[in-house]
VEXDREN-2710 file (C-alpha; in Angstrom, 1 decimal):
% VEXDREN-2710
k/r/px/py/pz
1/MET/0.0/0.0/0.0
2/LYS/2.8/2.4/1.0
3/LYS/4.6/1.5/-2.3
4/LYS/1.5/2.5/-4.3
5/PHE/1.2/5.7/-2.3
6/PHE/4.8/6.7/-3.0
7/VAL/4.5/5.8/-6.7
8/ALA/1.4/8.1/-7.0
9/ILE/3.2/10.9/-5.2
10/ALA/6.2/10.5/-7.5
11/ALA/3.9/10.7/-10.6
12/ILE/2.3/13.8/-9.3
13/LEU/5.7/15.4/-8.6
14/ILE/6.9/14.6/-12.2
15/LEU/3.7/16.1/-13.7
16/ALA/4.2/19.1/-11.5
17/CYS/7.8/19.5/-12.5
18/GLY/6.7/19.4/-16.1
19/CYS/4.1/22.1/-15.5
20/PHE/6.6/24.2/-13.7
21/GLN/9.1/23.7/-16.5
22/ASN/6.6/24.7/-19.1
23/GLN/5.6/27.7/-17.0
24/SER/9.3/28.6/-16.5
25/SER/9.8/28.4/-20.3
26/THR/6.8/30.7/-20.8
27/ASP/8.1/33.1/-18.1
28/ASP/11.5/33.1/-19.9
29/VAL/9.8/34.2/-23.2
30/THR/7.8/36.8/-21.3
31/GLN/10.9/38.1/-19.5
32/LYS/12.9/38.1/-22.7
33/LYS/10.1/40.1/-24.5
34/SER/10.0/42.5/-21.6
35/SER/13.7/43.1/-21.7
36/VAL/13.7/43.9/-25.4
37/GLU/10.8/46.3/-24.8
38/ALA/12.8/48.0/-22.1
39/ALA/15.9/48.4/-24.4
40/ASP/16.1/50.4/-27.5
41/PHE/15.2/47.6/-29.8
42/PHE/15.8/49.5/-33.0
43/ALA/19.1/51.1/-32.1
44/GLY/21.1/51.6/-35.3
45/MET/18.2/51.0/-37.7
46/ASP/18.5/54.4/-39.3
47/GLU/22.0/53.6/-40.3
48/SER/20.9/50.3/-41.7
49/VAL/18.1/51.9/-43.7
50/GLU/20.5/54.5/-45.2
51/ARG/23.1/51.9/-45.9
52/ILE/20.8/49.5/-47.8
53/LEU/18.3/51.9/-49.3
54/ASN/20.9/54.1/-50.8
55/ASP/20.1/54.3/-54.5
56/GLY/19.1/58.0/-54.5
57/SER/15.4/57.4/-54.1
58/GLU/13.3/58.9/-51.3
59/TYR/12.3/56.1/-49.0
60/ALA/10.0/55.7/-46.0
61/VAL/9.9/52.6/-43.8
62/TYR/7.7/51.0/-41.1
63/LEU/9.0/48.0/-39.2
64/ALA/7.5/46.0/-36.4
65/TYR/8.2/42.6/-34.8
66/PRO/5.0/41.9/-32.8
67/ALA/6.3/38.7/-31.2
68/ARG/9.5/40.3/-29.9
69/THR/8.7/43.9/-28.9
70/SER/5.9/46.5/-28.7
71/GLU/8.2/49.1/-30.2
72/ILE/7.6/50.2/-33.8
73/TYR/10.2/51.7/-36.1
74/THR/9.4/54.4/-38.7
75/TYR/11.8/56.2/-41.0
76/ASN/10.7/59.3/-42.9
77/SER/7.0/58.7/-42.1
78/THR/5.5/61.6/-44.0
79/GLN/2.4/61.8/-46.2
80/MET/3.2/60.4/-49.6
81/ARG/1.2/59.4/-52.7
82/SER/-0.5/56.1/-51.8
83/ALA/-0.9/54.6/-55.3
84/SER/-2.8/51.3/-54.9
85/MET/-1.9/51.0/-51.2
86/ILE/-5.1/53.0/-50.6
87/LYS/-7.0/49.9/-51.5
88/VAL/-6.2/48.4/-48.1
89/PHE/-8.2/51.2/-46.4
90/ILE/-11.0/50.8/-48.9
91/LEU/-11.2/47.1/-48.1
92/ALA/-11.2/47.7/-44.4
93/ALA/-13.9/50.4/-44.6
94/ILE/-16.2/48.1/-46.6
95/MET/-15.5/45.1/-44.3
96/GLU/-16.7/47.3/-41.4
97/LYS/-19.9/48.0/-43.2
98/VAL/-20.3/44.2/-43.8
99/GLU/-19.7/43.5/-40.1
100/GLN/-22.3/46.1/-39.2
101/GLY/-24.9/44.5/-41.5
102/GLU/-25.1/47.5/-43.9
103/ILE/-23.9/45.5/-46.9
104/SER/-23.3/41.8/-47.7
105/LEU/-20.3/40.1/-49.3
106/ASP/-22.8/38.1/-51.3
107/LYS/-24.4/41.2/-52.9
108/GLU/-24.7/40.8/-56.6
109/ILE/-23.0/43.5/-58.7
110/VAL/-23.5/43.7/-62.5
111/LEU/-20.5/45.0/-64.4
112/LEU/-21.4/47.9/-66.6
113/GLY/-19.4/49.3/-69.6
114/SER/-19.2/52.6/-67.7
115/ASP/-17.4/50.9/-64.8
116/LYS/-14.4/49.8/-66.9
117/VAL/-11.2/51.7/-66.6
118/GLY/-7.6/50.9/-67.6
119/GLY/-4.5/50.2/-65.7
120/ALA/-4.0/47.2/-63.4
121/GLY/-6.6/44.5/-63.3
122/ILE/-8.5/41.9/-65.3
123/LEU/-12.2/42.9/-64.7
124/SER/-12.3/45.3/-67.6
125/GLY/-11.8/42.4/-69.9
126/TYR/-15.0/40.7/-68.8
127/GLN/-18.2/41.3/-70.8
128/SER/-20.6/44.0/-69.6
129/GLY/-23.6/42.5/-68.0
130/GLU/-21.7/39.8/-66.1
131/SER/-22.4/39.5/-62.4
132/PHE/-20.0/39.3/-59.5
133/SER/-20.4/39.2/-55.8
134/LEU/-19.0/42.0/-53.6
135/ARG/-16.6/39.4/-52.2
136/GLU/-15.2/38.7/-55.7
137/ILE/-14.9/42.5/-56.4
138/LEU/-13.0/43.1/-53.2
139/LYS/-10.7/40.1/-53.8
140/LEU/-9.9/41.4/-57.3
141/MET/-9.2/44.8/-55.9
142/ILE/-6.4/43.3/-53.7
143/THR/-5.1/40.2/-55.5
144/HIS/-4.9/41.9/-58.9
145/SER/-4.9/45.5/-57.7
146/ASP/-7.9/45.8/-60.1
147/ASN/-8.8/49.4/-60.8
148/THR/-12.2/48.7/-62.2
149/ALA/-13.0/46.6/-59.1
150/THR/-11.7/49.3/-56.9
151/ASN/-14.0/52.0/-58.4
152/ILE/-17.0/49.6/-58.1
153/ALA/-16.0/49.0/-54.4
154/ILE/-15.8/52.7/-53.7
155/ASP/-19.3/53.2/-55.2
156/GLN/-20.8/50.6/-52.8
157/ILE/-20.4/52.8/-49.7
158/GLY/-19.2/56.1/-51.1
159/MET/-16.0/58.0/-50.9
160/ASN/-17.2/60.0/-47.9
161/ALA/-17.9/56.9/-45.9
162/ILE/-14.4/55.5/-46.7
163/ASN/-12.7/58.8/-45.6
164/ASP/-14.9/58.8/-42.4
165/TYR/-13.6/55.3/-41.6
166/ILE/-10.0/56.4/-42.2
167/GLN/-10.3/59.4/-39.9
168/ARG/-12.2/57.7/-37.2
169/ASN/-9.5/55.1/-36.9
170/GLY/-6.7/57.6/-36.6
171/TYR/-5.0/57.2/-40.0
172/SER/-4.3/60.9/-40.1
173/ASP/-2.0/60.9/-43.2
174/THR/-4.5/58.9/-45.4
175/VAL/-7.1/60.4/-47.6
176/LEU/-9.1/59.0/-50.7
177/ARG/-9.5/62.0/-53.0
178/ARG/-10.1/60.4/-56.4
179/LYS/-11.1/57.1/-58.0
180/MET/-8.6/55.0/-59.9
181/MET/-7.6/56.2/-63.4
182/ASP/-9.5/59.4/-63.1
183/ILE/-7.4/61.2/-65.6
184/ASP/-9.0/64.6/-65.2
185/ALA/-8.3/64.5/-61.4
186/ILE/-4.8/63.3/-62.0
187/ASN/-4.1/66.1/-64.4
188/ALA/-5.5/68.5/-61.8
189/GLY/-3.0/67.2/-59.3
190/ILE/-5.6/65.4/-57.2
191/GLU/-4.0/62.4/-55.5
192/ASN/-4.7/59.8/-52.8
193/TYR/-2.3/59.9/-49.9
194/SER/-1.1/57.8/-47.0
195/SER/2.1/57.1/-45.0
196/VAL/4.1/54.1/-43.9
197/LYS/2.9/54.7/-40.3
198/ASP/-0.8/54.6/-41.3
199/LEU/-0.2/51.5/-43.6
200/GLY/1.9/49.7/-41.0
201/ASP/-0.7/50.4/-38.3
202/ILE/-3.6/49.0/-40.3
203/PHE/-1.5/45.9/-41.3
204/LEU/-0.7/45.4/-37.6
205/LYS/-4.4/45.7/-36.6
206/ILE/-5.3/43.2/-39.3
207/TYR/-2.5/40.9/-38.1
208/ASN/-3.8/41.1/-34.5
209/PHE/-7.4/40.6/-35.7
210/GLN/-8.2/44.1/-34.3
211/CYS/-9.1/45.9/-37.4
212/VAL/-12.8/44.8/-37.9
213/ASN/-13.0/41.5/-36.2
214/ALA/-11.4/38.0/-36.4
215/THR/-13.8/36.8/-39.1
216/TYR/-13.4/39.7/-41.5
217/ASP/-9.7/40.3/-40.7
218/ALA/-9.1/36.7/-41.7
219/ILE/-10.8/37.3/-45.0
220/MET/-8.6/40.4/-45.6
221/ILE/-5.5/38.3/-44.8
222/ASP/-6.5/35.7/-47.3
223/PHE/-6.9/38.3/-50.0
224/LEU/-3.5/39.8/-49.1
225/GLN/-1.8/36.4/-49.2
226/GLU/-3.2/35.9/-52.8
227/GLN/-1.6/39.1/-54.1
228/THR/-0.3/38.3/-57.6
229/ASP/2.4/41.0/-57.7
230/ASP/5.2/39.0/-56.1
231/GLU/8.3/40.6/-57.6
232/CYS/9.4/42.4/-54.4
233/PHE/8.8/41.1/-50.8
234/PRO/7.8/37.5/-51.8
235/ALA/10.8/37.3/-54.2
236/ALA/13.1/38.3/-51.4
237/LEU/11.5/36.0/-48.9
238/PRO/10.8/32.7/-50.7
239/ASP/10.4/30.6/-47.6
240/LYS/7.9/33.0/-45.9
241/VAL/4.1/33.6/-46.4
242/VAL/3.6/37.2/-47.3
243/ALA/0.2/38.9/-47.0
244/HIS/0.8/42.2/-48.7
245/LYS/-0.2/45.0/-51.1
246/THR/1.9/46.8/-53.7
247/GLY/1.4/50.1/-55.4
248/ALA/3.0/51.9/-58.4
249/LEU/2.7/55.2/-60.1
250/VAL/5.1/57.3/-62.1
251/GLY/8.0/57.9/-59.8
252/LEU/7.1/55.4/-57.1
253/PHE/6.8/51.8/-56.1
254/ASP/5.6/50.6/-52.7
255/ASP/5.2/47.2/-51.0
256/GLY/3.9/46.5/-47.5
257/GLY/2.2/43.9/-45.3
258/ILE/2.6/41.0/-43.0
259/ILE/5.5/38.5/-43.3
260/TYR/4.6/35.2/-41.5
261/ASP/7.4/33.0/-40.1
262/LYS/6.8/29.4/-39.3
263/ASP/8.3/29.9/-35.8
264/GLY/6.0/32.8/-35.1
265/ASP/8.7/35.6/-35.4
266/ASP/6.4/37.5/-37.8
267/VAL/7.3/40.9/-39.3
268/ILE/5.2/43.9/-40.4
269/LEU/7.1/45.8/-43.0
270/VAL/6.0/48.7/-45.3
271/ILE/8.3/50.5/-47.7
272/MET/7.1/53.5/-49.7
273/THR/9.1/55.6/-52.2
274/GLU/8.9/58.9/-54.1
275/ASN/11.2/60.4/-56.7
276/PHE/12.6/56.9/-57.3
277/ALA/15.6/56.0/-59.3
278/GLY/13.6/53.5/-61.4
279/GLU/11.2/50.7/-60.6
280/SER/13.7/47.8/-61.0
281/THR/16.3/49.8/-59.0
282/VAL/14.0/50.4/-56.0
283/ILE/12.6/46.8/-56.1
284/ASN/16.2/45.5/-55.8
285/SER/16.9/47.8/-52.9
286/MET/13.6/47.0/-51.2
287/LYS/14.3/43.2/-51.6
288/LYS/17.7/43.7/-49.9
289/PHE/16.1/45.5/-47.0
290/ALA/13.3/43.0/-46.6
291/ALA/15.8/40.2/-46.4
292/TYR/17.9/42.1/-43.9
293/ALA/14.8/42.9/-41.7
294/VAL/13.6/39.3/-41.8
295/TYR/16.8/37.2/-41.8
296/ASP/19.5/39.4/-40.2
297/PHE/18.3/42.1/-37.9
298/GLY/18.3/41.1/-34.2
299/ARG/19.3/37.5/-34.9
END
Protein backbone atom coordinates (compact mmCIF):
# COMPACT_ATOMS: atom_id res chain seq x y z
CA MET A 1 0.00 0.00 0.00
CA LYS A 2 2.80 2.37 0.96
CA LYS A 3 4.58 1.51 -2.29
CA LYS A 4 1.51 2.47 -4.33
CA PHE A 5 1.19 5.70 -2.35
CA PHE A 6 4.79 6.74 -3.00
CA VAL A 7 4.48 5.85 -6.71
CA ALA A 8 1.41 8.07 -6.95
CA ILE A 9 3.21 10.90 -5.17
CA ALA A 10 6.20 10.53 -7.49
CA ALA A 11 3.93 10.68 -10.56
CA ILE A 12 2.28 13.84 -9.25
CA LEU A 13 5.69 15.43 -8.63
CA ILE A 14 6.86 14.56 -12.15
CA LEU A 15 3.75 16.11 -13.65
CA ALA A 16 4.18 19.14 -11.46
CA CYS A 17 7.80 19.53 -12.52
CA GLY A 18 6.71 19.37 -16.14
CA CYS A 19 4.12 22.07 -15.53
CA PHE A 20 6.64 24.23 -13.69
CA GLN A 21 9.13 23.67 -16.48
CA ASN A 22 6.59 24.75 -19.11
CA GLN A 23 5.61 27.73 -16.99
CA SER A 24 9.29 28.55 -16.55
CA SER A 25 9.76 28.42 -20.31
CA THR A 26 6.76 30.73 -20.78
CA ASP A 27 8.12 33.06 -18.12
CA ASP A 28 11.50 33.10 -19.88
CA VAL A 29 9.85 34.16 -23.15
CA THR A 30 7.83 36.84 -21.35
CA GLN A 31 10.92 38.07 -19.51
CA LYS A 32 12.92 38.14 -22.74
CA LYS A 33 10.15 40.12 -24.47
CA SER A 34 10.00 42.55 -21.57
CA SER A 35 13.75 43.05 -21.69
CA VAL A 36 13.75 43.93 -25.39
CA GLU A 37 10.84 46.29 -24.83
CA ALA A 38 12.84 48.02 -22.12
CA ALA A 39 15.86 48.37 -24.39
CA ASP A 40 16.10 50.44 -27.53
CA PHE A 41 15.23 47.55 -29.80
CA PHE A 42 15.75 49.46 -33.04
CA ALA A 43 19.07 51.09 -32.13
CA GLY A 44 21.11 51.61 -35.29
CA MET A 45 18.20 50.99 -37.65
CA ASP A 46 18.48 54.45 -39.25
CA GLU A 47 22.02 53.60 -40.31
CA SER A 48 20.86 50.27 -41.74
CA VAL A 49 18.08 51.92 -43.73
CA GLU A 50 20.45 54.51 -45.15
CA ARG A 51 23.08 51.88 -45.94
CA ILE A 52 20.76 49.49 -47.77
CA LEU A 53 18.25 51.90 -49.32
CA ASN A 54 20.93 54.12 -50.82
CA ASP A 55 20.08 54.30 -54.52
CA GLY A 56 19.12 57.99 -54.50
CA SER A 57 15.37 57.42 -54.14
CA GLU A 58 13.27 58.90 -51.35
CA TYR A 59 12.30 56.09 -48.95
CA ALA A 60 9.97 55.70 -45.99
CA VAL A 61 9.95 52.57 -43.79
CA TYR A 62 7.70 51.02 -41.12
CA LEU A 63 8.96 47.97 -39.25
CA ALA A 64 7.48 45.97 -36.37
CA TYR A 65 8.24 42.60 -34.75
CA PRO A 66 5.01 41.91 -32.82
CA ALA A 67 6.26 38.73 -31.15
CA ARG A 68 9.47 40.35 -29.94
CA THR A 69 8.73 43.92 -28.94
CA SER A 70 5.93 46.46 -28.75
CA GLU A 71 8.24 49.10 -30.20
CA ILE A 72 7.55 50.24 -33.75
CA TYR A 73 10.16 51.74 -36.05
CA THR A 74 9.43 54.37 -38.68
CA TYR A 75 11.78 56.20 -40.99
CA ASN A 76 10.66 59.33 -42.85
CA SER A 77 6.98 58.71 -42.10
CA THR A 78 5.54 61.64 -44.00
CA GLN A 79 2.42 61.84 -46.16
CA MET A 80 3.15 60.38 -49.59
CA ARG A 81 1.16 59.43 -52.67
CA SER A 82 -0.47 56.14 -51.81
CA ALA A 83 -0.86 54.62 -55.27
CA SER A 84 -2.75 51.31 -54.90
CA MET A 85 -1.88 50.99 -51.22
CA ILE A 86 -5.06 53.05 -50.58
CA LYS A 87 -7.00 49.91 -51.53
CA VAL A 88 -6.22 48.37 -48.13
CA PHE A 89 -8.17 51.17 -46.42
CA ILE A 90 -11.04 50.84 -48.90
CA LEU A 91 -11.18 47.11 -48.14
CA ALA A 92 -11.22 47.65 -44.37
CA ALA A 93 -13.91 50.37 -44.59
CA ILE A 94 -16.21 48.09 -46.59
CA MET A 95 -15.54 45.13 -44.30
CA GLU A 96 -16.65 47.29 -41.38
CA LYS A 97 -19.94 47.98 -43.20
CA VAL A 98 -20.32 44.24 -43.81
CA GLU A 99 -19.73 43.51 -40.13
CA GLN A 100 -22.34 46.11 -39.21
CA GLY A 101 -24.88 44.48 -41.54
CA GLU A 102 -25.15 47.47 -43.90
CA ILE A 103 -23.94 45.51 -46.93
CA SER A 104 -23.34 41.84 -47.74
CA LEU A 105 -20.31 40.14 -49.26
CA ASP A 106 -22.84 38.12 -51.28
CA LYS A 107 -24.38 41.24 -52.86
CA GLU A 108 -24.66 40.77 -56.63
CA ILE A 109 -23.02 43.48 -58.72
CA VAL A 110 -23.52 43.74 -62.47
CA LEU A 111 -20.51 44.95 -64.43
CA LEU A 112 -21.36 47.92 -66.64
CA GLY A 113 -19.41 49.26 -69.55
CA SER A 114 -19.18 52.59 -67.74
CA ASP A 115 -17.42 50.86 -64.82
CA LYS A 116 -14.44 49.79 -66.87
CA VAL A 117 -11.16 51.66 -66.57
CA GLY A 118 -7.60 50.95 -67.63
CA GLY A 119 -4.47 50.24 -65.67
CA ALA A 120 -4.05 47.25 -63.41
CA GLY A 121 -6.59 44.46 -63.27
CA ILE A 122 -8.55 41.93 -65.28
CA LEU A 123 -12.18 42.89 -64.65
CA SER A 124 -12.34 45.32 -67.56
CA GLY A 125 -11.77 42.37 -69.88
CA TYR A 126 -15.04 40.72 -68.84
CA GLN A 127 -18.22 41.26 -70.81
CA SER A 128 -20.56 44.00 -69.64
CA GLY A 129 -23.61 42.50 -67.96
CA GLU A 130 -21.69 39.76 -66.11
CA SER A 131 -22.43 39.49 -62.40
CA PHE A 132 -19.97 39.33 -59.53
CA SER A 133 -20.40 39.16 -55.78
CA LEU A 134 -19.02 41.95 -53.64
CA ARG A 135 -16.58 39.40 -52.20
CA GLU A 136 -15.23 38.74 -55.71
CA ILE A 137 -14.95 42.46 -56.42
CA LEU A 138 -12.98 43.08 -53.21
CA LYS A 139 -10.73 40.10 -53.84
CA LEU A 140 -9.86 41.36 -57.32
CA MET A 141 -9.18 44.83 -55.89
CA ILE A 142 -6.45 43.31 -53.70
CA THR A 143 -5.12 40.25 -55.51
CA HIS A 144 -4.90 41.90 -58.95
CA SER A 145 -4.94 45.53 -57.74
CA ASP A 146 -7.88 45.78 -60.11
CA ASN A 147 -8.79 49.43 -60.80
CA THR A 148 -12.24 48.67 -62.20
CA ALA A 149 -13.03 46.56 -59.13
CA THR A 150 -11.73 49.32 -56.86
CA ASN A 151 -13.99 51.96 -58.38
CA ILE A 152 -16.98 49.62 -58.08
CA ALA A 153 -16.03 48.99 -54.45
CA ILE A 154 -15.83 52.72 -53.72
CA ASP A 155 -19.32 53.17 -55.18
CA GLN A 156 -20.76 50.57 -52.79
CA ILE A 157 -20.44 52.80 -49.71
CA GLY A 158 -19.20 56.12 -51.14
CA MET A 159 -15.96 58.03 -50.86
CA ASN A 160 -17.18 60.04 -47.85
CA ALA A 161 -17.85 56.87 -45.85
CA ILE A 162 -14.39 55.53 -46.66
CA ASN A 163 -12.73 58.76 -45.56
CA ASP A 164 -14.87 58.77 -42.42
CA TYR A 165 -13.59 55.28 -41.61
CA ILE A 166 -10.02 56.39 -42.23
CA GLN A 167 -10.26 59.42 -39.95
CA ARG A 168 -12.23 57.67 -37.17
CA ASN A 169 -9.50 55.07 -36.92
CA GLY A 170 -6.68 57.59 -36.60
CA TYR A 171 -5.03 57.24 -40.02
CA SER A 172 -4.26 60.95 -40.13
CA ASP A 173 -2.01 60.88 -43.22
CA THR A 174 -4.46 58.93 -45.36
CA VAL A 175 -7.14 60.36 -47.64
CA LEU A 176 -9.05 59.03 -50.66
CA ARG A 177 -9.49 61.99 -53.00
CA ARG A 178 -10.13 60.37 -56.37
CA LYS A 179 -11.08 57.10 -58.03
CA MET A 180 -8.58 54.97 -59.90
CA MET A 181 -7.58 56.15 -63.37
CA ASP A 182 -9.49 59.43 -63.06
CA ILE A 183 -7.37 61.21 -65.64
CA ASP A 184 -9.00 64.62 -65.15
CA ALA A 185 -8.31 64.48 -61.40
CA ILE A 186 -4.76 63.27 -61.98
CA ASN A 187 -4.10 66.11 -64.44
CA ALA A 188 -5.49 68.53 -61.83
CA GLY A 189 -2.96 67.23 -59.30
CA ILE A 190 -5.57 65.45 -57.17
CA GLU A 191 -4.01 62.40 -55.54
CA ASN A 192 -4.67 59.84 -52.82
CA TYR A 193 -2.29 59.88 -49.88
CA SER A 194 -1.07 57.76 -46.99
CA SER A 195 2.11 57.12 -44.99
CA VAL A 196 4.13 54.13 -43.87
CA LYS A 197 2.85 54.66 -40.32
CA ASP A 198 -0.81 54.55 -41.34
CA LEU A 199 -0.23 51.53 -43.56
CA GLY A 200 1.89 49.75 -40.97
CA ASP A 201 -0.70 50.42 -38.29
CA ILE A 202 -3.57 48.99 -40.35
CA PHE A 203 -1.54 45.91 -41.28
CA LEU A 204 -0.68 45.44 -37.60
CA LYS A 205 -4.36 45.71 -36.65
CA ILE A 206 -5.31 43.17 -39.32
CA TYR A 207 -2.51 40.87 -38.12
CA ASN A 208 -3.80 41.07 -34.54
CA PHE A 209 -7.44 40.62 -35.70
CA GLN A 210 -8.20 44.05 -34.25
CA CYS A 211 -9.13 45.89 -37.44
CA VAL A 212 -12.77 44.83 -37.93
CA ASN A 213 -13.04 41.48 -36.15
CA ALA A 214 -11.45 38.04 -36.38
CA THR A 215 -13.81 36.84 -39.13
CA TYR A 216 -13.38 39.74 -41.53
CA ASP A 217 -9.72 40.34 -40.71
CA ALA A 218 -9.07 36.70 -41.67
CA ILE A 219 -10.78 37.28 -45.01
CA MET A 220 -8.61 40.35 -45.60
CA ILE A 221 -5.48 38.34 -44.76
CA ASP A 222 -6.53 35.67 -47.26
CA PHE A 223 -6.92 38.30 -49.98
CA LEU A 224 -3.53 39.85 -49.14
CA GLN A 225 -1.84 36.45 -49.22
CA GLU A 226 -3.15 35.89 -52.75
CA GLN A 227 -1.57 39.09 -54.07
CA THR A 228 -0.34 38.32 -57.60
CA ASP A 229 2.38 40.99 -57.68
CA ASP A 230 5.19 38.97 -56.11
CA GLU A 231 8.31 40.58 -57.56
CA CYS A 232 9.36 42.42 -54.38
CA PHE A 233 8.84 41.08 -50.82
CA PRO A 234 7.80 37.52 -51.81
CA ALA A 235 10.76 37.25 -54.20
CA ALA A 236 13.13 38.33 -51.42
CA LEU A 237 11.55 35.96 -48.86
CA PRO A 238 10.79 32.71 -50.73
CA ASP A 239 10.38 30.64 -47.56
CA LYS A 240 7.88 33.03 -45.94
CA VAL A 241 4.15 33.56 -46.36
CA VAL A 242 3.59 37.20 -47.30
CA ALA A 243 0.19 38.91 -46.99
CA HIS A 244 0.78 42.23 -48.70
CA LYS A 245 -0.21 44.96 -51.13
CA THR A 246 1.88 46.79 -53.69
CA GLY A 247 1.44 50.14 -55.37
CA ALA A 248 3.00 51.86 -58.36
CA LEU A 249 2.71 55.21 -60.08
CA VAL A 250 5.08 57.35 -62.10
CA GLY A 251 8.03 57.93 -59.78
CA LEU A 252 7.15 55.43 -57.06
CA PHE A 253 6.85 51.78 -56.11
CA ASP A 254 5.56 50.58 -52.73
CA ASP A 255 5.21 47.25 -50.96
CA GLY A 256 3.91 46.48 -47.49
CA GLY A 257 2.19 43.90 -45.35
CA ILE A 258 2.59 40.97 -43.00
CA ILE A 259 5.46 38.48 -43.26
CA TYR A 260 4.63 35.20 -41.52
CA ASP A 261 7.38 33.04 -40.05
CA LYS A 262 6.80 29.35 -39.27
CA ASP A 263 8.30 29.88 -35.80
CA GLY A 264 6.03 32.84 -35.08
CA ASP A 265 8.68 35.55 -35.45
CA ASP A 266 6.44 37.53 -37.80
CA VAL A 267 7.28 40.93 -39.27
CA ILE A 268 5.18 43.90 -40.36
CA LEU A 269 7.07 45.80 -43.04
CA VAL A 270 6.05 48.71 -45.27
CA ILE A 271 8.33 50.55 -47.68
CA MET A 272 7.13 53.54 -49.69
CA THR A 273 9.08 55.57 -52.23
CA GLU A 274 8.93 58.86 -54.08
CA ASN A 275 11.19 60.37 -56.72
CA PHE A 276 12.61 56.93 -57.29
CA ALA A 277 15.64 55.96 -59.33
CA GLY A 278 13.59 53.53 -61.42
CA GLU A 279 11.24 50.67 -60.58
CA SER A 280 13.74 47.83 -61.00
CA THR A 281 16.32 49.76 -58.96
CA VAL A 282 14.02 50.37 -55.98
CA ILE A 283 12.64 46.83 -56.10
CA ASN A 284 16.18 45.47 -55.81
CA SER A 285 16.93 47.81 -52.90
CA MET A 286 13.63 46.96 -51.17
CA LYS A 287 14.29 43.24 -51.57
CA LYS A 288 17.67 43.67 -49.87
CA PHE A 289 16.09 45.54 -46.98
CA ALA A 290 13.28 43.01 -46.60
CA ALA A 291 15.83 40.20 -46.43
CA TYR A 292 17.86 42.13 -43.87
CA ALA A 293 14.80 42.89 -41.73
CA VAL A 294 13.58 39.28 -41.76
CA TYR A 295 16.77 37.22 -41.78
CA ASP A 296 19.48 39.38 -40.20
CA PHE A 297 18.27 42.11 -37.86
CA GLY A 298 18.27 41.12 -34.20
CA ARG A 299 19.26 37.52 -34.91
